[in-house]
N, CA, C and O atoms as a CHARMM CRD file, in Angstrom:
* protein
*
  280
    1    1 MET  N      0.84100  -1.17900   0.00000 PROA 1      0.00000
    2    1 MET  CA     0.00000   0.00000   0.00000 PROA 1      0.00000
    3    1 MET  C      0.88700   1.24300   0.00000 PROA 1      0.00000
    4    1 MET  O      1.78700   1.37800   0.82900 PROA 1      0.00000
    5    2 SER  N      0.62400   2.13000  -0.92400 PROA 2      0.00000
    6    2 SER  CA     1.40100   3.35800  -1.02600 PROA 2      0.00000
    7    2 SER  C      0.51800   4.55000  -0.65900 PROA 2      0.00000
    8    2 SER  O     -0.54300   4.76300  -1.24500 PROA 2      0.00000
    9    3 VAL  N      0.98400   5.32100   0.32400 PROA 3      0.00000
   10    3 VAL  CA     0.24200   6.49500   0.77900 PROA 3      0.00000
   11    3 VAL  C      1.15200   7.69700   0.63200 PROA 3      0.00000
   12    3 VAL  O      2.31200   7.64900   1.04000 PROA 3      0.00000
   13    4 ASN  N      0.64000   8.78100   0.05000 PROA 4      0.00000
   14    4 ASN  CA     1.50100   9.95200  -0.12600 PROA 4      0.00000
   15    4 ASN  C      1.62800  10.74200   1.18300 PROA 4      0.00000
   16    4 ASN  O      0.85000  10.56200   2.12000 PROA 4      0.00000
   17    5 PHE  N      2.61800  11.60700   1.21200 PROA 5      0.00000
   18    5 PHE  CA     2.95200  12.35700   2.42500 PROA 5      0.00000
   19    5 PHE  C      1.78800  13.21000   2.90700 PROA 5      0.00000
   20    5 PHE  O      1.52300  13.26400   4.10800 PROA 5      0.00000
   21    6 ALA  N      1.08700  13.87900   1.99300 PROA 6      0.00000
   22    6 ALA  CA    -0.03500  14.74600   2.37900 PROA 6      0.00000
   23    6 ALA  C     -1.12100  13.94300   3.09000 PROA 6      0.00000
   24    6 ALA  O     -1.73700  14.42900   4.03900 PROA 6      0.00000
   25    7 THR  N     -1.35300  12.73000   2.63700 PROA 7      0.00000
   26    7 THR  CA    -2.36200  11.88000   3.27200 PROA 7      0.00000
   27    7 THR  C     -1.93100  11.50300   4.67600 PROA 7      0.00000
   28    7 THR  O     -2.74400  11.51000   5.60100 PROA 7      0.00000
   29    8 VAL  N     -0.66300  11.17500   4.84100 PROA 8      0.00000
   30    8 VAL  CA    -0.13200  10.83600   6.16300 PROA 8      0.00000
   31    8 VAL  C     -0.27900  12.02600   7.10600 PROA 8      0.00000
   32    8 VAL  O     -0.70600  11.86800   8.25000 PROA 8      0.00000
   33    9 VAL  N      0.07400  13.21300   6.62400 PROA 9      0.00000
   34    9 VAL  CA    -0.05200  14.42200   7.44800 PROA 9      0.00000
   35    9 VAL  C     -1.50200  14.62800   7.86900 PROA 9      0.00000
   36    9 VAL  O     -1.77700  14.96500   9.02100 PROA 9      0.00000
   37   10 GLU  N     -2.41200  14.42900   6.95200 PROA 10     0.00000
   38   10 GLU  CA    -3.83400  14.58300   7.28100 PROA 10     0.00000
   39   10 GLU  C     -4.26100  13.57000   8.34200 PROA 10     0.00000
   40   10 GLU  O     -4.97800  13.92100   9.27900 PROA 10     0.00000
   41   11 TYR  N     -3.82900  12.32400   8.20300 PROA 11     0.00000
   42   11 TYR  CA    -4.13300  11.30400   9.21500 PROA 11     0.00000
   43   11 TYR  C     -3.58400  11.70800  10.57800 PROA 11     0.00000
   44   11 TYR  O     -4.26800  11.57300  11.59200 PROA 11     0.00000
   45   12 VAL  N     -2.35800  12.20000  10.60200 PROA 12     0.00000
   46   12 VAL  CA    -1.72300  12.58600  11.86800 PROA 12     0.00000
   47   12 VAL  C     -2.48600  13.72700  12.51700 PROA 12     0.00000
   48   12 VAL  O     -2.68600  13.73100  13.73100 PROA 12     0.00000
   49   13 HSD  N     -2.91200  14.69400  11.71800 PROA 13     0.00000
   50   13 HSD  CA    -3.67900  15.81700  12.27300 PROA 13     0.00000
   51   13 HSD  C     -4.96200  15.34600  12.95300 PROA 13     0.00000
   52   13 HSD  O     -5.44400  15.98300  13.89000 PROA 13     0.00000
   53   14 ASN  N     -5.50400  14.24800  12.48600 PROA 14     0.00000
   54   14 ASN  CA    -6.76100  13.75000  13.04500 PROA 14     0.00000
   55   14 ASN  C     -6.57700  12.81700  14.23700 PROA 14     0.00000
   56   14 ASN  O     -7.56400  12.35800  14.81200 PROA 14     0.00000
   57   15 LEU  N     -5.34300  12.53000  14.61500 PROA 15     0.00000
   58   15 LEU  CA    -5.09000  11.67900  15.77600 PROA 15     0.00000
   59   15 LEU  C     -5.33600  12.44400  17.06900 PROA 15     0.00000
   60   15 LEU  O     -5.31800  13.67400  17.09800 PROA 15     0.00000
   61   16 SER  N     -5.56400  11.69600  18.12100 PROA 16     0.00000
   62   16 SER  CA    -5.70800  12.32200  19.44000 PROA 16     0.00000
   63   16 SER  C     -4.32900  12.77400  19.93900 PROA 16     0.00000
   64   16 SER  O     -3.29500  12.38400  19.39500 PROA 16     0.00000
   65   17 TYR  N     -4.34100  13.59000  20.96800 PROA 17     0.00000
   66   17 TYR  CA    -3.08000  14.05800  21.55500 PROA 17     0.00000
   67   17 TYR  C     -2.22200  12.86800  21.98500 PROA 17     0.00000
   68   17 TYR  O     -1.02200  12.84100  21.71300 PROA 17     0.00000
   69   18 HSD  N     -2.81500  11.90500  22.64100 PROA 18     0.00000
   70   18 HSD  CA    -2.09100  10.73100  23.12400 PROA 18     0.00000
   71   18 HSD  C     -1.49000   9.94500  21.95000 PROA 18     0.00000
   72   18 HSD  O     -0.33600   9.51900  22.01600 PROA 18     0.00000
   73   19 GLU  N     -2.25200   9.75700  20.90200 PROA 19     0.00000
   74   19 GLU  CA    -1.74800   9.03000  19.73100 PROA 19     0.00000
   75   19 GLU  C     -0.60400   9.78500  19.05700 PROA 19     0.00000
   76   19 GLU  O      0.37800   9.18300  18.62400 PROA 19     0.00000
   77   20 LYS  N     -0.74000  11.10000  18.97400 PROA 20     0.00000
   78   20 LYS  CA     0.33900  11.91600  18.39500 PROA 20     0.00000
   79   20 LYS  C      1.60600  11.81000  19.23300 PROA 20     0.00000
   80   20 LYS  O      2.71100  11.72900  18.69700 PROA 20     0.00000
   81   21 SER  N      1.43800  11.81200  20.54100 PROA 21     0.00000
   82   21 SER  CA     2.58200  11.69100  21.43200 PROA 21     0.00000
   83   21 SER  C      3.27000  10.33900  21.25100 PROA 21     0.00000
   84   21 SER  O      4.49800  10.27100  21.19800 PROA 21     0.00000
   85   22 GLN  N      2.50000   9.28600  21.15700 PROA 22     0.00000
   86   22 GLN  CA     3.06700   7.95500  20.92600 PROA 22     0.00000
   87   22 GLN  C      3.77100   7.89500  19.57000 PROA 22     0.00000
   88   22 GLN  O      4.84800   7.31100  19.45000 PROA 22     0.00000
   89   23 LEU  N      3.16500   8.49300  18.56400 PROA 23     0.00000
   90   23 LEU  CA     3.76400   8.51400  17.22900 PROA 23     0.00000
   91   23 LEU  C      5.08400   9.27100  17.24300 PROA 23     0.00000
   92   23 LEU  O      6.06000   8.83900  16.63000 PROA 23     0.00000
   93   24 ARG  N      5.11300  10.40200  17.94400 PROA 24     0.00000
   94   24 ARG  CA     6.35300  11.17500  18.05500 PROA 24     0.00000
   95   24 ARG  C      7.46100  10.34000  18.69600 PROA 24     0.00000
   96   24 ARG  O      8.59100  10.32400  18.20700 PROA 24     0.00000
   97   25 GLU  N      7.14200   9.65700  19.77800 PROA 25     0.00000
   98   25 GLU  CA     8.13500   8.80500  20.44300 PROA 25     0.00000
   99   25 GLU  C      8.62500   7.70800  19.50900 PROA 25     0.00000
  100   25 GLU  O      9.82200   7.42600  19.44900 PROA 25     0.00000
  101   26 LEU  N      7.71500   7.10100  18.79000 PROA 26     0.00000
  102   26 LEU  CA     8.06800   6.05400  17.84600 PROA 26     0.00000
  103   26 LEU  C      8.98400   6.59400  16.74700 PROA 26     0.00000
  104   26 LEU  O      9.98300   5.96200  16.40400 PROA 26     0.00000
  105   27 LEU  N      8.64700   7.75300  16.20100 PROA 27     0.00000
  106   27 LEU  CA     9.46200   8.36300  15.14800 PROA 27     0.00000
  107   27 LEU  C     10.84300   8.76000  15.66100 PROA 27     0.00000
  108   27 LEU  O     11.84400   8.56600  14.97100 PROA 27     0.00000
  109   28 GLU  N     10.89600   9.31200  16.86300 PROA 28     0.00000
  110   28 GLU  CA    12.19100   9.68700  17.43700 PROA 28     0.00000
  111   28 GLU  C     13.08500   8.46600  17.60700 PROA 28     0.00000
  112   28 GLU  O     14.27000   8.51300  17.27700 PROA 28     0.00000
  113   29 LYS  N     12.53100   7.38400  18.11500 PROA 29     0.00000
  114   29 LYS  CA    13.31100   6.15400  18.28400 PROA 29     0.00000
  115   29 LYS  C     13.76600   5.60300  16.93400 PROA 29     0.00000
  116   29 LYS  O     14.89900   5.14400  16.78900 PROA 29     0.00000
  117   30 ASP  N     12.87400   5.65500  15.95700 PROA 30     0.00000
  118   30 ASP  CA    13.20400   5.16600  14.62400 PROA 30     0.00000
  119   30 ASP  C     14.31800   6.00500  13.99200 PROA 30     0.00000
  120   30 ASP  O     15.23600   5.46300  13.37700 PROA 30     0.00000
  121   31 LEU  N     14.23300   7.32400  14.14600 PROA 31     0.00000
  122   31 LEU  CA    15.27000   8.20700  13.60900 PROA 31     0.00000
  123   31 LEU  C     16.61400   7.96100  14.29100 PROA 31     0.00000
  124   31 LEU  O     17.65800   7.97800  13.63900 PROA 31     0.00000
  125   32 ILE  N     16.58700   7.73700  15.58100 PROA 32     0.00000
  126   32 ILE  CA    17.81100   7.43700  16.32300 PROA 32     0.00000
  127   32 ILE  C     18.43900   6.15300  15.79500 PROA 32     0.00000
  128   32 ILE  O     19.64800   6.09600  15.57200 PROA 32     0.00000
  129   33 GLU  N     17.62700   5.13000  15.59600 PROA 33     0.00000
  130   33 GLU  CA    18.14500   3.86000  15.09000 PROA 33     0.00000
  131   33 GLU  C     18.70700   4.00400  13.67700 PROA 33     0.00000
  132   33 GLU  O     19.74400   3.42200  13.35800 PROA 33     0.00000
  133   34 GLU  N     18.03000   4.77000  12.83700 PROA 34     0.00000
  134   34 GLU  CA    18.53300   4.99400  11.48000 PROA 34     0.00000
  135   34 GLU  C     19.87300   5.72200  11.51400 PROA 34     0.00000
  136   34 GLU  O     20.78900   5.38600  10.76400 PROA 34     0.00000
  137   35 ARG  N     19.97900   6.71600  12.38600 PROA 35     0.00000
  138   35 ARG  CA    21.23900   7.46200  12.49800 PROA 35     0.00000
  139   35 ARG  C     22.34600   6.56400  13.03100 PROA 35     0.00000
  140   35 ARG  O     23.48000   6.64100  12.55800 PROA 35     0.00000
  141   36 ARG  N     22.03900   5.71400  14.01000 PROA 36     0.00000
  142   36 ARG  CA    23.03500   4.76700  14.52600 PROA 36     0.00000
  143   36 ARG  C     23.53300   3.84800  13.41700 PROA 36     0.00000
  144   36 ARG  O     24.72900   3.57500  13.31500 PROA 36     0.00000
  145   37 GLU  N     22.61800   3.37800  12.59900 PROA 37     0.00000
  146   37 GLU  CA    22.99800   2.49500  11.50100 PROA 37     0.00000
  147   37 GLU  C     23.88600   3.23400  10.50000 PROA 37     0.00000
  148   37 GLU  O     24.85800   2.67200   9.99600 PROA 37     0.00000
  149   38 GLU  N     23.55300   4.48000  10.21600 PROA 38     0.00000
  150   38 GLU  CA    24.37000   5.29000   9.30400 PROA 38     0.00000
  151   38 GLU  C     25.77900   5.48300   9.87100 PROA 38     0.00000
  152   38 GLU  O     26.76500   5.36100   9.14300 PROA 38     0.00000
  153   39 ILE  N     25.87200   5.78100  11.15900 PROA 39     0.00000
  154   39 ILE  CA    27.17500   5.95200  11.81000 PROA 39     0.00000
  155   39 ILE  C     27.95700   4.64900  11.76400 PROA 39     0.00000
  156   39 ILE  O     29.15600   4.65000  11.48500 PROA 39     0.00000
  157   40 TYR  N     27.28500   3.54100  12.03700 PROA 40     0.00000
  158   40 TYR  CA    27.94000   2.24100  12.00700 PROA 40     0.00000
  159   40 TYR  C     28.47000   1.91400  10.60900 PROA 40     0.00000
  160   40 TYR  O     29.58800   1.41900  10.46700 PROA 40     0.00000
  161   41 GLN  N     27.67000   2.19000   9.58300 PROA 41     0.00000
  162   41 GLN  CA    28.10600   1.92300   8.21300 PROA 41     0.00000
  163   41 GLN  C     29.30200   2.80700   7.83800 PROA 41     0.00000
  164   41 GLN  O     30.22100   2.34700   7.16100 PROA 41     0.00000
  165   42 ASN  N     29.29400   4.04600   8.26600 PROA 42     0.00000
  166   42 ASN  CA    30.44100   4.92900   8.02700 PROA 42     0.00000
  167   42 ASN  C     31.68200   4.40900   8.75200 PROA 42     0.00000
  168   42 ASN  O     32.78900   4.46400   8.21600 PROA 42     0.00000
  169   43 TYR  N     31.49400   3.91300   9.95500 PROA 43     0.00000
  170   43 TYR  CA    32.58900   3.31900  10.72000 PROA 43     0.00000
  171   43 TYR  C     33.17000   2.12000   9.97500 PROA 43     0.00000
  172   43 TYR  O     34.38700   1.99600   9.83700 PROA 43     0.00000
  173   44 ARG  N     32.29400   1.24100   9.49800 PROA 44     0.00000
  174   44 ARG  CA    32.75100   0.05800   8.76100 PROA 44     0.00000
  175   44 ARG  C     33.49800   0.45100   7.49300 PROA 44     0.00000
  176   44 ARG  O     34.52000  -0.15000   7.16200 PROA 44     0.00000
  177   45 LEU  N     32.99600   1.45000   6.78600 PROA 45     0.00000
  178   45 LEU  CA    33.65700   1.93700   5.58100 PROA 45     0.00000
  179   45 LEU  C     35.03700   2.49200   5.91500 PROA 45     0.00000
  180   45 LEU  O     36.00600   2.21100   5.21000 PROA 45     0.00000
  181   46 SER  N     35.13200   3.26900   6.97700 PROA 46     0.00000
  182   46 SER  CA    36.42900   3.83200   7.34900 PROA 46     0.00000
  183   46 SER  C     37.40900   2.74600   7.77800 PROA 46     0.00000
  184   46 SER  O     38.60500   2.85000   7.50300 PROA 46     0.00000
  185   47 GLN  N     36.92200   1.71400   8.44500 PROA 47     0.00000
  186   47 GLN  CA    37.79500   0.58600   8.79800 PROA 47     0.00000
  187   47 GLN  C     38.36100  -0.06300   7.53200 PROA 47     0.00000
  188   47 GLN  O     39.55500  -0.35300   7.44800 PROA 47     0.00000
  189   48 GLN  N     37.49300  -0.28100   6.56200 PROA 48     0.00000
  190   48 GLN  CA    37.92800  -0.90700   5.31700 PROA 48     0.00000
  191   48 GLN  C     38.91400  -0.01300   4.57600 PROA 48     0.00000
  192   48 GLN  O     39.91500  -0.49300   4.04400 PROA 48     0.00000
  193   49 GLN  N     38.63700   1.27300   4.54100 PROA 49     0.00000
  194   49 GLN  CA    39.54600   2.20600   3.88100 PROA 49     0.00000
  195   49 GLN  C     40.89700   2.23100   4.59200 PROA 49     0.00000
  196   49 GLN  O     41.94000   2.34900   3.94900 PROA 49     0.00000
  197   50 HSD  N     40.87700   2.12100   5.90200 PROA 50     0.00000
  198   50 HSD  CA    42.12400   2.07900   6.66400 PROA 50     0.00000
  199   50 HSD  C     42.91300   0.81400   6.32700 PROA 50     0.00000
  200   50 HSD  O     44.12100   0.87200   6.09800 PROA 50     0.00000
  201   51 ARG  N     42.22800  -0.32200   6.29700 PROA 51     0.00000
  202   51 ARG  CA    42.89100  -1.58200   5.93900 PROA 51     0.00000
  203   51 ARG  C     43.47800  -1.52600   4.53200 PROA 51     0.00000
  204   51 ARG  O     44.53500  -2.10100   4.27200 PROA 51     0.00000
  205   52 ASP  N     42.79000  -0.83300   3.62400 PROA 52     0.00000
  206   52 ASP  CA    43.23800  -0.73400   2.23400 PROA 52     0.00000
  207   52 ASP  C     44.20800   0.43100   2.00700 PROA 52     0.00000
  208   52 ASP  O     44.58200   0.73000   0.87300 PROA 52     0.00000
  209   53 ASN  N     44.60600   1.07900   3.10400 PROA 53     0.00000
  210   53 ASN  CA    45.51400   2.23900   3.03600 PROA 53     0.00000
  211   53 ASN  C     44.99900   3.34800   2.12000 PROA 53     0.00000
  212   53 ASN  O     45.76000   3.94100   1.35600 PROA 53     0.00000
  213   54 LEU  N     43.71300   3.61400   2.20900 PROA 54     0.00000
  214   54 LEU  CA    43.10600   4.64700   1.37500 PROA 54     0.00000
  215   54 LEU  C     42.87200   5.95500   2.13100 PROA 54     0.00000
  216   54 LEU  O     42.43800   6.94700   1.54600 PROA 54     0.00000
  217   55 LEU  N     43.15900   5.95000   3.42100 PROA 55     0.00000
  218   55 LEU  CA    42.94300   7.15400   4.21500 PROA 55     0.00000
  219   55 LEU  C     44.18200   8.03600   4.18200 PROA 55     0.00000
  220   55 LEU  O     45.31500   7.55700   4.15500 PROA 55     0.00000
  221   56 GLU  N     43.93100   9.32800   4.18500 PROA 56     0.00000
  222   56 GLU  CA    45.03000  10.29200   4.18900 PROA 56     0.00000
  223   56 GLU  C     44.89900  11.14600   5.44500 PROA 56     0.00000
  224   56 GLU  O     43.82100  11.65100   5.75800 PROA 56     0.00000
  225   57 PHE  N     45.98800  11.29700   6.14500 PROA 57     0.00000
  226   57 PHE  CA    46.01000  12.10400   7.36200 PROA 57     0.00000
  227   57 PHE  C     46.91000  13.30600   7.14500 PROA 57     0.00000
  228   57 PHE  O     47.89800  13.24300   6.41300 PROA 57     0.00000
  229   58 SER  N     46.54600  14.40700   7.80000 PROA 58     0.00000
  230   58 SER  CA    47.35300  15.60800   7.66900 PROA 58     0.00000
  231   58 SER  C     47.10100  16.52900   8.84800 PROA 58     0.00000
  232   58 SER  O     45.99800  16.57400   9.39300 PROA 58     0.00000
  233   59 SER  N     48.13000  17.26000   9.23500 PROA 59     0.00000
  234   59 SER  CA    47.97500  18.30300  10.25600 PROA 59     0.00000
  235   59 SER  C     48.08200  19.68600   9.61300 PROA 59     0.00000
  236   59 SER  O     48.01600  20.70600  10.29900 PROA 59     0.00000
  237   60 ASP  N     48.24500  19.70800   8.31200 PROA 60     0.00000
  238   60 ASP  CA    48.32600  20.95800   7.55500 PROA 60     0.00000
  239   60 ASP  C     46.90400  21.45500   7.28000 PROA 60     0.00000
  240   60 ASP  O     46.13600  20.79400   6.58100 PROA 60     0.00000
  241   61 MET  N     46.56100  22.61200   7.82800 PROA 61     0.00000
  242   61 MET  CA    45.20600  23.14200   7.69500 PROA 61     0.00000
  243   61 MET  C     44.79900  23.35000   6.23700 PROA 61     0.00000
  244   61 MET  O     43.65100  23.09400   5.87400 PROA 61     0.00000
  245   62 ASN  N     45.71300  23.80500   5.41400 PROA 62     0.00000
  246   62 ASN  CA    45.38100  24.01300   4.00200 PROA 62     0.00000
  247   62 ASN  C     45.05300  22.68000   3.32500 PROA 62     0.00000
  248   62 ASN  O     44.10700  22.58500   2.54300 PROA 62     0.00000
  249   63 ARG  N     45.83700  21.66800   3.63300 PROA 63     0.00000
  250   63 ARG  CA    45.59200  20.34200   3.04800 PROA 63     0.00000
  251   63 ARG  C     44.28100  19.76800   3.56000 PROA 63     0.00000
  252   63 ARG  O     43.54500  19.14700   2.79300 PROA 63     0.00000
  253   64 LEU  N     43.97400  19.96100   4.83200 PROA 64     0.00000
  254   64 LEU  CA    42.72200  19.47200   5.37300 PROA 64     0.00000
  255   64 LEU  C     41.52700  20.12900   4.68100 PROA 64     0.00000
  256   64 LEU  O     40.52400  19.47800   4.38700 PROA 64     0.00000
  257   65 GLU  N     41.65400  21.41300   4.43300 PROA 65     0.00000
  258   65 GLU  CA    40.58000  22.11900   3.72300 PROA 65     0.00000
  259   65 GLU  C     40.41700  21.57100   2.31100 PROA 65     0.00000
  260   65 GLU  O     39.29200  21.38700   1.84800 PROA 65     0.00000
  261   66 GLU  N     41.50400  21.31300   1.63300 PROA 66     0.00000
  262   66 GLU  CA    41.45900  20.70800   0.29300 PROA 66     0.00000
  263   66 GLU  C     40.77600  19.34800   0.34000 PROA 66     0.00000
  264   66 GLU  O     39.94700  19.02600  -0.51200 PROA 66     0.00000
  265   67 MET  N     41.13200  18.56100   1.33700 PROA 67     0.00000
  266   67 MET  CA    40.55600  17.22000   1.46700 PROA 67     0.00000
  267   67 MET  C     39.05300  17.30300   1.68800 PROA 67     0.00000
  268   67 MET  O     38.30500  16.49000   1.14400 PROA 67     0.00000
  269   68 LEU  N     38.59600  18.27700   2.48200 PROA 68     0.00000
  270   68 LEU  CA    37.17800  18.42900   2.72400 PROA 68     0.00000
  271   68 LEU  C     36.42300  18.86500   1.46900 PROA 68     0.00000
  272   68 LEU  O     35.26000  18.50900   1.28100 PROA 68     0.00000
  273   69 ASN  N     37.08100  19.62300   0.63000 PROA 69     0.00000
  274   69 ASN  CA    36.43600  20.12100  -0.58300 PROA 69     0.00000
  275   69 ASN  C     36.45600  19.13100  -1.73200 PROA 69     0.00000
  276   69 ASN  O     35.75700  19.32800  -2.72600 PROA 69     0.00000
  277   70 ASP  N     37.24100  18.06900  -1.61500 PROA 70     0.00000
  278   70 ASP  CA    37.30100  17.05600  -2.68400 PROA 70     0.00000
  279   70 ASP  C     36.07800  16.18300  -2.69400 PROA 70     0.00000
  280   70 ASP  O     35.96800  15.28300  -3.52700 PROA 70     0.00000
């Protein structure tokens, strides 16, 4: 079943205060878990890049800025 965003918003507006509060808690927990997974995947990628000697380290501020802009 596919529901568009506007329909979801309309459904949420019609929920009771208690239901909205529960939904907010559920969404916050879900967002936290998604962010944790993203951080974990970035960690795994950086580990692999380190093993493959693909990481570059520098204490030169100009070089660090270049690296960020690449």
